[in-house]
Each structure stands twice: as structure tokens, then as C-alpha cells.
N, CA, C and O atoms as a Tripos MOL2 file, in Angstrom:
@<TRIPOS>MOLECULE
protein
  292   291    73     0     0
PROTEIN
NO_CHARGES

@<TRIPOS>ATOM
      1 N         131.9120   84.9890   91.6330 N.3       1 LYS1
      2 CA        131.6170   86.2660   91.5860 C.3       1 LYS1
      3 C         130.1330   86.6130   90.7880 C.2       1 LYS1
      4 O         130.0360   86.4060   89.5780 O.2       1 LYS1
      5 N         129.2730   87.0250   91.3930 N.am      2 GLN2
      6 CA        127.8010   87.0810   91.0030 C.3       2 GLN2
      7 C         127.9900   88.4760   89.9350 C.2       2 GLN2
      8 O         128.7790   89.4050   90.1070 O.2       2 GLN2
      9 N         127.1620   88.3310   88.9720 N.am      3 PRO3
     10 CA        127.3720   89.6830   88.0600 C.3       3 PRO3
     11 C         126.2610   90.5710   88.4300 C.2       3 PRO3
     12 O         125.1630   90.1280   88.7680 O.2       3 PRO3
     13 N         126.5470   91.8480   88.3660 N.am      4 SER4
     14 CA        125.7690   92.7400   88.9660 C.3       4 SER4
     15 C         124.4650   92.8590   88.0150 C.2       4 SER4
     16 O         124.5760   92.4980   86.8430 O.2       4 SER4
     17 N         123.3450   93.3120   88.4490 N.am      5 ALA5
     18 CA        122.1140   93.1970   87.7650 C.3       5 ALA5
     19 C         121.8370   95.0540   87.5960 C.2       5 ALA5
     20 O         122.1570   95.9080   88.4230 O.2       5 ALA5
     21 N         121.3160   95.2160   86.5760 N.am      6 LYS6
     22 CA        120.9750   96.4890   85.8910 C.3       6 LYS6
     23 C         119.9080   97.0220   87.1830 C.2       6 LYS6
     24 O         119.1170   96.3540   87.8490 O.2       6 LYS6
     25 N         120.1950   98.3380   87.2340 N.am      7 VAL7
     26 CA        118.9390   98.9650   88.0240 C.3       7 VAL7
     27 C         118.5470  100.3100   87.3460 C.2       7 VAL7
     28 O         119.3590  100.9210   86.6510 O.2       7 VAL7
     29 N         117.3960  100.7140   87.5450 N.am      8 ASN8
     30 CA        117.2050  102.0210   87.2210 C.3       8 ASN8
     31 C         117.0200  103.1790   88.3450 C.2       8 ASN8
     32 O         116.6080  102.9610   89.4840 O.2       8 ASN8
     33 N         117.3570  104.3140   87.8850 N.am      9 ARG9
     34 CA        116.8340  105.4340   89.0760 C.3       9 ARG9
     35 C         116.0530  105.2480   89.7830 C.2       9 ARG9
     36 O         116.4260  105.1840   90.9540 O.2       9 ARG9
     37 N         114.7350  105.0810   89.5360 N.am     10 ALA10
     38 CA        113.7800  104.6540   90.6190 C.3      10 ALA10
     39 C         114.0270  103.5980   91.8550 C.2      10 ALA10
     40 O         113.8200  103.7060   93.0640 O.2      10 ALA10
     41 N         114.5750  102.4950   91.0180 N.am     11 GLN11
     42 CA        114.8660  101.3230   91.9520 C.3      11 GLN11
     43 C         115.7920  101.9940   92.8500 C.2      11 GLN11
     44 O         115.4900  101.9090   94.0410 O.2      11 GLN11
     45 N         116.9400  102.6970   92.5370 N.am     12 ILE12
     46 CA        118.1080  103.3500   93.3720 C.3      12 ILE12
     47 C         117.4030  104.0100   94.1740 C.2      12 ILE12
     48 O         117.5200  103.5510   95.3100 O.2      12 ILE12
     49 N         116.3450  105.3530   94.0860 N.am     13 LEU13
     50 CA        116.0430  106.3020   94.8650 C.3      13 LEU13
     51 C         115.2820  105.3300   95.8970 C.2      13 LEU13
     52 O         115.3390  105.6180   97.0920 O.2      13 LEU13
     53 N         114.5780  104.1990   95.4850 N.am     14 GLU14
     54 CA        113.6610  103.5310   96.3250 C.3      14 GLU14
     55 C         114.4820  102.8550   97.4570 C.2      14 GLU14
     56 O         114.0560  102.7580   98.6080 O.2      14 GLU14
     57 N         115.5580  102.4460   97.0900 N.am     15 GLU15
     58 CA        116.5610  101.7700   97.8560 C.3      15 GLU15
     59 C         117.1850  102.6930   98.7850 C.2      15 GLU15
     60 O         117.4790  102.2360   99.8900 O.2      15 GLU15
     61 N         117.4080  103.7600   98.5680 N.am     16 GLN16
     62 CA        118.1260  104.7910   99.6120 C.3      16 GLN16
     63 C         117.0130  105.1730  100.3390 C.2      16 GLN16
     64 O         117.3050  105.2710  101.5310 O.2      16 GLN16
     65 N         115.6240  105.4790  100.0540 N.am     17 GLU17
     66 CA        114.6780  106.0350  100.7680 C.3      17 GLU17
     67 C         114.2550  105.0040  101.8140 C.2      17 GLU17
     68 O         113.6890  105.3990  102.8330 O.2      17 GLU17
     69 N         114.5740  103.2980  101.5600 N.am     18 ARG18
     70 CA        114.1640  102.4270  102.3420 C.3      18 ARG18
     71 C         115.2290  102.2940  103.5160 C.2      18 ARG18
     72 O         114.9420  102.0150  104.6800 O.2      18 ARG18
     73 N         116.4630  102.5320  103.0380 N.am     19 ARG19
     74 CA        117.6160  102.4740  103.8920 C.3      19 ARG19
     75 C         117.7060  103.4680  104.9830 C.2      19 ARG19
     76 O         118.1730  103.2130  106.0930 O.2      19 ARG19
     77 N         117.1970  104.7070  104.5840 N.am     20 ASN20
     78 CA        117.0620  105.7760  105.4200 C.3      20 ASN20
     79 C         116.0590  105.8440  106.2830 C.2      20 ASN20
     80 O         116.0760  106.4950  107.3280 O.2      20 ASN20
     81 N         114.9210  104.9990  105.7630 N.am     21 ALA21
     82 CA        113.6170  104.7370  106.7130 C.3      21 ALA21
     83 C         114.1520  104.0290  108.0150 C.2      21 ALA21
     84 O         113.9960  104.3350  109.1970 O.2      21 ALA21
     85 N         114.8280  102.9910  107.4270 N.am     22 ALA22
     86 CA        115.2150  101.6570  108.6670 C.3      22 ALA22
     87 C         116.4200  102.3830  109.4340 C.2      22 ALA22
     88 O         116.6050  101.9110  110.5560 O.2      22 ALA22
     89 N         117.2310  103.3700  109.0940 N.am     23 ALA23
     90 CA        118.0440  104.1530  109.8440 C.3      23 ALA23
     91 C         117.2850  104.9640  110.7400 C.2      23 ALA23
     92 O         117.6470  104.9590  111.9170 O.2      23 ALA23
     93 N         116.1640  105.7560  110.3670 N.am     24 MET24
     94 CA        115.6080  106.5110  111.3010 C.3      24 MET24
     95 C         114.7020  105.8450  112.1320 C.2      24 MET24
     96 O         114.2210  106.5260  113.0380 O.2      24 MET24
     97 N         114.3820  104.7750  112.0500 N.am     25 GLY25
     98 CA        113.4350  103.6440  112.5730 C.3      25 GLY25
     99 C         112.0630  104.0270  112.4410 C.2      25 GLY25
    100 O         111.3280  103.7920  113.4000 O.2      25 GLY25
    101 N         111.5590  104.6090  111.3600 N.am     26 LYS26
    102 CA        109.9900  104.8760  111.2660 C.3      26 LYS26
    103 C         109.8990  104.1570  109.9180 C.2      26 LYS26
    104 O         110.8210  103.9710  109.1240 O.2      26 LYS26
    105 N         108.4130  103.7280  109.7870 N.am     27 LYS27
    106 CA        108.2120  103.0620  108.7910 C.3      27 LYS27
    107 C         107.5100  103.9690  107.5990 C.2      27 LYS27
    108 O         106.6960  104.8700  107.7990 O.2      27 LYS27
    109 N         107.9150  103.6110  106.5560 N.am     28 LYS28
    110 CA        107.6540  104.3690  105.0660 C.3      28 LYS28
    111 C         106.1730  104.0180  104.7600 C.2      28 LYS28
    112 O         105.7670  102.8760  104.5450 O.2      28 LYS28
    113 N         105.2960  105.3260  104.7690 N.am     29 GLU29
    114 CA        103.9820  105.1290  104.2450 C.3      29 GLU29
    115 C         104.1840  104.5640  102.5860 C.2      29 GLU29
    116 O         105.1510  104.9300  101.9180 O.2      29 GLU29
    117 N         103.1150  103.6180  102.0410 N.am     30 PRO30
    118 CA        103.3870  103.6560  100.7050 C.3      30 PRO30
    119 C         102.6730  104.4860  100.2520 C.2      30 PRO30
    120 O         101.6340  104.9090  100.7600 O.2      30 PRO30
    121 N         103.3450  104.9250   98.8650 N.am     31 VAL31
    122 CA        102.6670  105.9250   98.0700 C.3      31 VAL31
    123 C         101.7370  105.4450   96.9890 C.2      31 VAL31
    124 O         102.0180  104.7240   96.0310 O.2      31 VAL31
    125 N         100.3180  106.0950   97.3900 N.am     32 ALA32
    126 CA         99.2990  105.5680   96.4410 C.3      32 ALA32
    127 C          98.9490  106.6740   95.5630 C.2      32 ALA32
    128 O          99.4300  107.7700   95.8490 O.2      32 ALA32
    129 N          98.2230  106.5830   94.5810 N.am     33 HIS33
    130 CA         97.9910  107.5140   93.4830 C.3      33 HIS33
    131 C          96.9580  108.6810   94.2410 C.2      33 HIS33
    132 O          96.8310  109.8820   94.0030 O.2      33 HIS33
    133 N          96.2170  107.7150   95.3460 N.am     34 ILE34
    134 CA         95.1130  108.6260   96.0110 C.3      34 ILE34
    135 C          95.7460  109.9380   96.7020 C.2      34 ILE34
    136 O          95.2290  111.0550   96.6840 O.2      34 ILE34
    137 N          96.9010  109.6050   97.2830 N.am     35 ASN35
    138 CA         97.8370  110.7570   98.1060 C.3      35 ASN35
    139 C          98.1810  111.7080   97.1930 C.2      35 ASN35
    140 O          97.8810  112.8720   97.4580 O.2      35 ASN35
    141 N          98.8300  111.4260   96.0240 N.am     36 ARG36
    142 CA         99.4090  112.5310   95.4140 C.3      36 ARG36
    143 C          98.3720  113.1560   94.7910 C.2      36 ARG36
    144 O          97.2780  112.6810   94.4870 O.2      36 ARG36
    145 N          98.9170  114.5800   94.5710 N.am     37 PRO37
    146 CA         97.7180  115.7740   93.9940 C.3      37 PRO37
    147 C          97.7270  115.6350   92.6330 C.2      37 PRO37
    148 O          98.7080  115.1860   92.0400 O.2      37 PRO37
    149 N          96.6230  116.0150   92.0330 N.am     38 LEU38
    150 CA         96.3460  115.6140   90.6370 C.3      38 LEU38
    151 C          97.2170  116.3070   89.6900 C.2      38 LEU38
    152 O          97.3650  117.4930   89.9850 O.2      38 LEU38
    153 N          97.8480  115.9210   88.6270 N.am     39 GLU39
    154 CA         98.4790  116.7730   87.6460 C.3      39 GLU39
    155 C          97.8800  117.2380   86.5860 C.2      39 GLU39
    156 O          97.2950  116.3350   85.9860 O.2      39 GLU39
    157 N          97.7660  118.3840   86.0430 N.am     40 GLU40
    158 CA         97.0510  118.9400   84.9030 C.3      40 GLU40
    159 C          97.5760  118.0860   83.5580 C.2      40 GLU40
    160 O          98.7930  118.0430   83.3780 O.2      40 GLU40
    161 N          96.7960  117.4880   82.7240 N.am     41 ASN41
    162 CA         96.8620  116.8860   81.5110 C.3      41 ASN41
    163 C          97.5100  117.9900   80.6160 C.2      41 ASN41
    164 O          96.7610  118.9330   80.3610 O.2      41 ASN41
    165 N          98.6280  118.0330   80.1530 N.am     42 ILE42
    166 CA         99.4390  119.1860   79.2050 C.3      42 ILE42
    167 C          98.9840  118.8450   77.7830 C.2      42 ILE42
    168 O          98.9840  119.5910   76.8040 O.2      42 ILE42
    169 N          98.5830  117.5280   77.8700 N.am     43 ASN43
    170 CA         98.0870  117.1910   76.3160 C.3      43 ASN43
    171 C          96.5600  117.9660   75.8810 C.2      43 ASN43
    172 O          96.1190  118.0400   74.7340 O.2      43 ASN43
    173 N          95.9330  118.4870   77.0860 N.am     44 ARG44
    174 CA         94.5820  118.8130   76.5130 C.3      44 ARG44
    175 C          94.4340  120.4560   76.7320 C.2      44 ARG44
    176 O          93.3390  120.9870   76.5450 O.2      44 ARG44
    177 N          95.8140  121.3820   77.2170 N.am     45 LEU45
    178 CA         95.7430  122.4910   77.2740 C.3      45 LEU45
    179 C          95.4340  123.3060   76.1770 C.2      45 LEU45
    180 O          96.0310  122.9210   75.1720 O.2      45 LEU45
    181 N          94.7000  124.3210   75.9840 N.am     46 GLN46
    182 CA         94.6790  125.1830   74.8400 C.3      46 GLN46
    183 C          95.5180  126.2480   74.7490 C.2      46 GLN46
    184 O          95.6270  127.1150   75.6170 O.2      46 GLN46
    185 N          96.2150  126.2020   73.5470 N.am     47 GLY47
    186 CA         97.1770  127.1270   73.3650 C.3      47 GLY47
    187 C          96.6600  128.4560   72.8070 C.2      47 GLY47
    188 O          95.9200  128.9820   73.6380 O.2      47 GLY47
    189 N          96.7960  129.2150   71.6390 N.am     48 ASP48
    190 CA         96.6340  130.1290   71.2040 C.3      48 ASP48
    191 C          95.0460  130.5160   70.8130 C.2      48 ASP48
    192 O          94.4290  131.5770   70.7190 O.2      48 ASP48
    193 N          94.7180  129.1280   70.6360 N.am     49 GLY49
    194 CA         93.3100  129.2900   70.2890 C.3      49 GLY49
    195 C          92.9670  129.0200   68.8530 C.2      49 GLY49
    196 O          91.8790  129.1230   68.2880 O.2      49 GLY49
    197 N          94.3340  128.5920   68.3110 N.am     50 TYR50
    198 CA         94.6250  128.1090   66.9510 C.3      50 TYR50
    199 C          94.5520  126.4910   66.9820 C.2      50 TYR50
    200 O          95.1040  125.8840   67.8990 O.2      50 TYR50
    201 N          93.7840  125.7400   65.8460 N.am     51 GLU51
    202 CA         93.8030  124.3340   66.2560 C.3      51 GLU51
    203 C          93.6270  123.9050   64.8290 C.2      51 GLU51
    204 O          92.7600  124.3160   64.0580 O.2      51 GLU51
    205 N          94.5820  123.0080   64.5780 N.am     52 GLY52
    206 CA         94.8310  122.4590   63.1770 C.3      52 GLY52
    207 C          94.7830  120.8020   63.2730 C.2      52 GLY52
    208 O          95.8240  120.2240   63.5840 O.2      52 GLY52
    209 N          93.6080  120.0560   63.0120 N.am     53 ARG53
    210 CA         93.4720  118.7670   63.1870 C.3      53 ARG53
    211 C          94.2130  117.8610   62.0780 C.2      53 ARG53
    212 O          94.5650  116.6970   62.2660 O.2      53 ARG53
    213 N          94.4080  118.6790   60.7560 N.am     54 SER54
    214 CA         94.9270  117.9840   59.6740 C.3      54 SER54
    215 C          96.2530  118.5650   59.3380 C.2      54 SER54
    216 O          96.6030  119.6170   59.8720 O.2      54 SER54
    217 N          96.9580  117.9900   58.5450 N.am     55 VAL55
    218 CA         98.1750  118.5060   58.0590 C.3      55 VAL55
    219 C          97.9610  120.1020   57.5530 C.2      55 VAL55
    220 O          98.4540  121.1590   57.9450 O.2      55 VAL55
    221 N          96.9510  119.7550   56.4480 N.am     56 THR56
    222 CA         96.7910  121.1370   55.7570 C.3      56 THR56
    223 C          96.2620  122.3350   56.4510 C.2      56 THR56
    224 O          96.5490  123.5060   56.2010 O.2      56 THR56
    225 N          95.3320  121.8230   57.4870 N.am     57 GLU57
    226 CA         95.1990  123.0140   58.2210 C.3      57 GLU57
    227 C          96.3220  123.4990   59.3660 C.2      57 GLU57
    228 O          96.2290  124.6640   59.7520 O.2      57 GLU57
    229 N          97.1490  122.8390   59.8030 N.am     58 ALA58
    230 CA         97.9420  123.0330   60.6740 C.3      58 ALA58
    231 C          99.2840  123.8810   59.5520 C.2      58 ALA58
    232 O          99.8920  124.8700   59.9620 O.2      58 ALA58
    233 N          99.4800  123.4220   58.5070 N.am     59 ILE59
    234 CA        100.1370  124.3260   57.6290 C.3      59 ILE59
    235 C          99.7310  125.7600   57.1340 C.2      59 ILE59
    236 O         100.5110  126.6780   56.8780 O.2      59 ILE59
    237 N          98.3480  125.7760   57.0460 N.am     60 SER60
    238 CA         97.5770  127.1130   56.6050 C.3      60 SER60
    239 C          97.7140  127.8150   58.0810 C.2      60 SER60
    240 O          98.0280  128.9970   57.9330 O.2      60 SER60
    241 N          97.6040  127.5250   59.1690 N.am     61 ILE61
    242 CA         97.7250  128.1010   60.4610 C.3      61 ILE61
    243 C          99.1230  128.8070   60.5220 C.2      61 ILE61
    244 O          99.2700  130.0100   60.7340 O.2      61 ILE61
    245 N         100.3330  127.7210   60.2650 N.am     62 LEU62
    246 CA        101.4560  128.3420   60.3300 C.3      62 LEU62
    247 C         102.0320  129.1470   59.4220 C.2      62 LEU62
    248 O         102.9350  129.8910   59.8050 O.2      62 LEU62
    249 N         101.6450  129.1530   58.1280 N.am     63 SER63
    250 CA        102.0610  130.0400   57.1380 C.3      63 SER63
    251 C         101.6980  131.4800   57.1930 C.2      63 SER63
    252 O         100.6110  131.9400   57.5420 O.2      63 SER63
    253 N         102.7670  132.1420   56.7970 N.am     64 THR64
    254 CA        102.4080  133.6600   57.0700 C.3      64 THR64
    255 C         101.9790  134.3360   55.9430 C.2      64 THR64
    256 O         101.5680  135.4880   56.0750 O.2      64 THR64
    257 N         102.0100  133.7700   54.7760 N.am     65 LYS65
    258 CA        101.5700  134.3980   53.5570 C.3      65 LYS65
    259 C         100.3710  134.0740   53.1590 C.2      65 LYS65
    260 O          99.9360  132.9420   53.3680 O.2      65 LYS65
    261 N          99.6570  135.0120   52.5300 N.am     66 GLU66
    262 CA         98.0840  134.5840   52.1930 C.3      66 GLU66
    263 C          97.7880  133.5190   51.2730 C.2      66 GLU66
    264 O          98.6100  133.3150   50.3790 O.2      66 GLU66
    265 N          96.8190  132.8480   51.3350 N.am     67 GLU67
    266 CA         96.6070  131.7260   50.4140 C.3      67 GLU67
    267 C          96.2250  132.1390   49.1420 C.2      67 GLU67
    268 O          95.3270  132.9580   48.9480 O.2      67 GLU67
    269 N          96.9720  131.5200   48.1390 N.am     68 GLU68
    270 CA         96.5640  131.7390   46.9000 C.3      68 GLU68
    271 C          95.1350  131.1050   46.3290 C.2      68 GLU68
    272 O          94.8910  129.8980   46.3570 O.2      68 GLU68
    273 N          94.1440  132.2200   45.7550 N.am     69 THR69
    274 CA         93.0670  131.4520   45.3370 C.3      69 THR69
    275 C          92.9460  130.2950   44.3270 C.2      69 THR69
    276 O          93.8350  130.4580   43.4910 O.2      69 THR69
    277 N          92.3200  129.3460   44.0910 N.am     70 ASP70
    278 CA         92.4630  128.6390   42.8960 C.3      70 ASP70
    279 C          91.6290  129.2880   41.7320 C.2      70 ASP70
    280 O          90.5270  129.8310   41.8050 O.2      70 ASP70
    281 N          92.4810  129.0830   40.5850 N.am     71 LYS71
    282 CA         92.1320  129.7690   39.2980 C.3      71 LYS71
    283 C          91.4820  128.8100   38.4100 C.2      71 LYS71
    284 O          91.5400  128.9170   37.1850 O.2      71 LYS71
    285 N          90.7720  127.7330   39.1080 N.am     72 HIS72
    286 CA         90.4380  126.8070   38.1680 C.3      72 HIS72
    287 C          88.9970  127.1180   37.9500 C.2      72 HIS72
    288 O          88.5200  127.6780   38.9360 O.2      72 HIS72
    289 N          88.0170  126.9080   36.8270 N.am     73 PRO73
    290 CA         86.7020  127.0960   36.7110 C.3      73 PRO73
    291 C          85.8560  126.1310   37.3210 C.2      73 PRO73
    292 O          84.6330  126.2480   37.2500 O.2      73 PRO73
@<TRIPOS>BOND
     1     1     2 1
     2     2     3 1
     3     3     4 2
     4     3     5 am
     5     5     6 1
     6     6     7 1
     7     7     8 2
     8     7     9 am
     9     9    10 1
    10    10    11 1
    11    11    12 2
    12    11    13 am
    13    13    14 1
    14    14    15 1
    15    15    16 2
    16    15    17 am
    17    17    18 1
    18    18    19 1
    19    19    20 2
    20    19    21 am
    21    21    22 1
    22    22    23 1
    23    23    24 2
    24    23    25 am
    25    25    26 1
    26    26    27 1
    27    27    28 2
    28    27    29 am
    29    29    30 1
    30    30    31 1
    31    31    32 2
    32    31    33 am
    33    33    34 1
    34    34    35 1
    35    35    36 2
    36    35    37 am
    37    37    38 1
    38    38    39 1
    39    39    40 2
    40    39    41 am
    41    41    42 1
    42    42    43 1
    43    43    44 2
    44    43    45 am
    45    45    46 1
    46    46    47 1
    47    47    48 2
    48    47    49 am
    49    49    50 1
    50    50    51 1
    51    51    52 2
    52    51    53 am
    53    53    54 1
    54    54    55 1
    55    55    56 2
    56    55    57 am
    57    57    58 1
    58    58    59 1
    59    59    60 2
    60    59    61 am
    61    61    62 1
    62    62    63 1
    63    63    64 2
    64    63    65 am
    65    65    66 1
    66    66    67 1
    67    67    68 2
    68    67    69 am
    69    69    70 1
    70    70    71 1
    71    71    72 2
    72    71    73 am
    73    73    74 1
    74    74    75 1
    75    75    76 2
    76    75    77 am
    77    77    78 1
    78    78    79 1
    79    79    80 2
    80    79    81 am
    81    81    82 1
    82    82    83 1
    83    83    84 2
    84    83    85 am
    85    85    86 1
    86    86    87 1
    87    87    88 2
    88    87    89 am
    89    89    90 1
    90    90    91 1
    91    91    92 2
    92    91    93 am
    93    93    94 1
    94    94    95 1
    95    95    96 2
    96    95    97 am
    97    97    98 1
    98    98    99 1
    99    99   100 2
   100    99   101 am
   101   101   102 1
   102   102   103 1
   103   103   104 2
   104   103   105 am
   105   105   106 1
   106   106   107 1
   107   107   108 2
   108   107   109 am
   109   109   110 1
   110   110   111 1
   111   111   112 2
   112   111   113 am
   113   113   114 1
   114   114   115 1
   115   115   116 2
   116   115   117 am
   117   117   118 1
   118   118   119 1
   119   119   120 2
   120   119   121 am
   121   121   122 1
   122   122   123 1
   123   123   124 2
   124   123   125 am
   125   125   126 1
   126   126   127 1
   127   127   128 2
   128   127   129 am
   129   129   130 1
   130   130   131 1
   131   131   132 2
   132   131   133 am
   133   133   134 1
   134   134   135 1
   135   135   136 2
   136   135   137 am
   137   137   138 1
   138   138   139 1
   139   139   140 2
   140   139   141 am
   141   141   142 1
   142   142   143 1
   143   143   144 2
   144   143   145 am
   145   145   146 1
   146   146   147 1
   147   147   148 2
   148   147   149 am
   149   149   150 1
   150   150   151 1
   151   151   152 2
   152   151   153 am
   153   153   154 1
   154   154   155 1
   155   155   156 2
   156   155   157 am
   157   157   158 1
   158   158   159 1
   159   159   160 2
   160   159   161 am
   161   161   162 1
   162   162   163 1
   163   163   164 2
   164   163   165 am
   165   165   166 1
   166   166   167 1
   167   167   168 2
   168   167   169 am
   169   169   170 1
   170   170   171 1
   171   171   172 2
   172   171   173 am
   173   173   174 1
   174   174   175 1
   175   175   176 2
   176   175   177 am
   177   177   178 1
   178   178   179 1
   179   179   180 2
   180   179   181 am
   181   181   182 1
   182   182   183 1
   183   183   184 2
   184   183   185 am
   185   185   186 1
   186   186   187 1
   187   187   188 2
   188   187   189 am
   189   189   190 1
   190   190   191 1
   191   191   192 2
   192   191   193 am
   193   193   194 1
   194   194   195 1
   195   195   196 2
   196   195   197 am
   197   197   198 1
   198   198   199 1
   199   199   200 2
   200   199   201 am
   201   201   202 1
   202   202   203 1
   203   203   204 2
   204   203   205 am
   205   205   206 1
   206   206   207 1
   207   207   208 2
   208   207   209 am
   209   209   210 1
   210   210   211 1
   211   211   212 2
   212   211   213 am
   213   213   214 1
   214   214   215 1
   215   215   216 2
   216   215   217 am
   217   217   218 1
   218   218   219 1
   219   219   220 2
   220   219   221 am
   221   221   222 1
   222   222   223 1
   223   223   224 2
   224   223   225 am
   225   225   226 1
   226   226   227 1
   227   227   228 2
   228   227   229 am
   229   229   230 1
   230   230   231 1
   231   231   232 2
   232   231   233 am
   233   233   234 1
   234   234   235 1
   235   235   236 2
   236   235   237 am
   237   237   238 1
   238   238   239 1
   239   239   240 2
   240   239   241 am
   241   241   242 1
   242   242   243 1
   243   243   244 2
   244   243   245 am
   245   245   246 1
   246   246   247 1
   247   247   248 2
   248   247   249 am
   249   249   250 1
   250   250   251 1
   251   251   252 2
   252   251   253 am
   253   253   254 1
   254   254   255 1
   255   255   256 2
   256   255   257 am
   257   257   258 1
   258   258   259 1
   259   259   260 2
   260   259   261 am
   261   261   262 1
   262   262   263 1
   263   263   264 2
   264   263   265 am
   265   265   266 1
   266   266   267 1
   267   267   268 2
   268   267   269 am
   269   269   270 1
   270   270   271 1
   271   271   272 2
   272   271   273 am
   273   273   274 1
   274   274   275 1
   275   275   276 2
   276   275   277 am
   277   277   278 1
   278   278   279 1
   279   279   280 2
   280   279   281 am
   281   281   282 1
   282   282   283 1
   283   283   284 2
   284   283   285 am
   285   285   286 1
   286   286   287 1
   287   287   288 2
   288   287   289 am
   289   289   290 1
   290   290   291 1
   291   291   292 2
@<TRIPOS>SUBSTRUCTURE
     1 LYS1         2 RESIDUE 1 A LYS
     2 GLN2         6 RESIDUE 1 A GLN
     3 PRO3        10 RESIDUE 1 A PRO
     4 SER4        14 RESIDUE 1 A SER
     5 ALA5        18 RESIDUE 1 A ALA
     6 LYS6        22 RESIDUE 1 A LYS
     7 VAL7        26 RESIDUE 1 A VAL
     8 ASN8        30 RESIDUE 1 A ASN
     9 ARG9        34 RESIDUE 1 A ARG
    10 ALA10       38 RESIDUE 1 A ALA
    11 GLN11       42 RESIDUE 1 A GLN
    12 ILE12       46 RESIDUE 1 A ILE
    13 LEU13       50 RESIDUE 1 A LEU
    14 GLU14       54 RESIDUE 1 A GLU
    15 GLU15       58 RESIDUE 1 A GLU
    16 GLN16       62 RESIDUE 1 A GLN
    17 GLU17       66 RESIDUE 1 A GLU
    18 ARG18       70 RESIDUE 1 A ARG
    19 ARG19       74 RESIDUE 1 A ARG
    20 ASN20       78 RESIDUE 1 A ASN
    21 ALA21       82 RESIDUE 1 A ALA
    22 ALA22       86 RESIDUE 1 A ALA
    23 ALA23       90 RESIDUE 1 A ALA
    24 MET24       94 RESIDUE 1 A MET
    25 GLY25       98 RESIDUE 1 A GLY
    26 LYS26      102 RESIDUE 1 A LYS
    27 LYS27      106 RESIDUE 1 A LYS
    28 LYS28      110 RESIDUE 1 A LYS
    29 GLU29      114 RESIDUE 1 A GLU
    30 PRO30      118 RESIDUE 1 A PRO
    31 VAL31      122 RESIDUE 1 A VAL
    32 ALA32      126 RESIDUE 1 A ALA
    33 HIS33      130 RESIDUE 1 A HIS
    34 ILE34      134 RESIDUE 1 A ILE
    35 ASN35      138 RESIDUE 1 A ASN
    36 ARG36      142 RESIDUE 1 A ARG
    37 PRO37      146 RESIDUE 1 A PRO
    38 LEU38      150 RESIDUE 1 A LEU
    39 GLU39      154 RESIDUE 1 A GLU
    40 GLU40      158 RESIDUE 1 A GLU
    41 ASN41      162 RESIDUE 1 A ASN
    42 ILE42      166 RESIDUE 1 A ILE
    43 ASN43      170 RESIDUE 1 A ASN
    44 ARG44      174 RESIDUE 1 A ARG
    45 LEU45      178 RESIDUE 1 A LEU
    46 GLN46      182 RESIDUE 1 A GLN
    47 GLY47      186 RESIDUE 1 A GLY
    48 ASP48      190 RESIDUE 1 A ASP
    49 GLY49      194 RESIDUE 1 A GLY
    50 TYR50      198 RESIDUE 1 A TYR
    51 GLU51      202 RESIDUE 1 A GLU
    52 GLY52      206 RESIDUE 1 A GLY
    53 ARG53      210 RESIDUE 1 A ARG
    54 SER54      214 RESIDUE 1 A SER
    55 VAL55      218 RESIDUE 1 A VAL
    56 THR56      222 RESIDUE 1 A THR
    57 GLU57      226 RESIDUE 1 A GLU
    58 ALA58      230 RESIDUE 1 A ALA
    59 ILE59      234 RESIDUE 1 A ILE
    60 SER60      238 RESIDUE 1 A SER
    61 ILE61      242 RESIDUE 1 A ILE
    62 LEU62      246 RESIDUE 1 A LEU
    63 SER63      250 RESIDUE 1 A SER
    64 THR64      254 RESIDUE 1 A THR
    65 LYS65      258 RESIDUE 1 A LYS
    66 GLU66      262 RESIDUE 1 A GLU
    67 GLU67      266 RESIDUE 1 A GLU
    68 GLU68      270 RESIDUE 1 A GLU
    69 THR69      274 RESIDUE 1 A THR
    70 ASP70      278 RESIDUE 1 A ASP
    71 LYS71      282 RESIDUE 1 A LYS
    72 HIS72      286 RESIDUE 1 A HIS
    73 PRO73      290 RESIDUE 1 A PRO
């Protein structure tokens, strides 16, 4: 008995599509990056307009109370 190999979802879906295409008698077109529509980069979306590039900036944006002034001379 031959041990079964691990397969992921993409491989299973690809195998199913290949079997369905063979059953239908038509040839499957290869999916290329050119044929797919462009997806918007969600990492570059602007949110509320607030931007904190450091930890202290992010905390100051998220904090609800006013910042205490530094009392040192």
C-alpha cells in the first residue's frame, strides 16, 4: 500500500477543475495574471486620515485624554 501524500485546497480544486474539463471535453485556459482583474492594495488605503509612524505617535492618536505638558524647565 502506498502512503497518501498531503494535498492542499488549491491542489484539490485544480484537480476537480481538470476532471470537470476532461468530462466536458473542453480545454481549460491557463489562468494568467494578465487575465485577472487588478486587486486594490489594502495596505495602502487611507483610513480616517490619522497616521502614526511610530509607537508614540500611534498611542497619542489612539489616546482619549489630553497630553500632559512637560513641567521640566
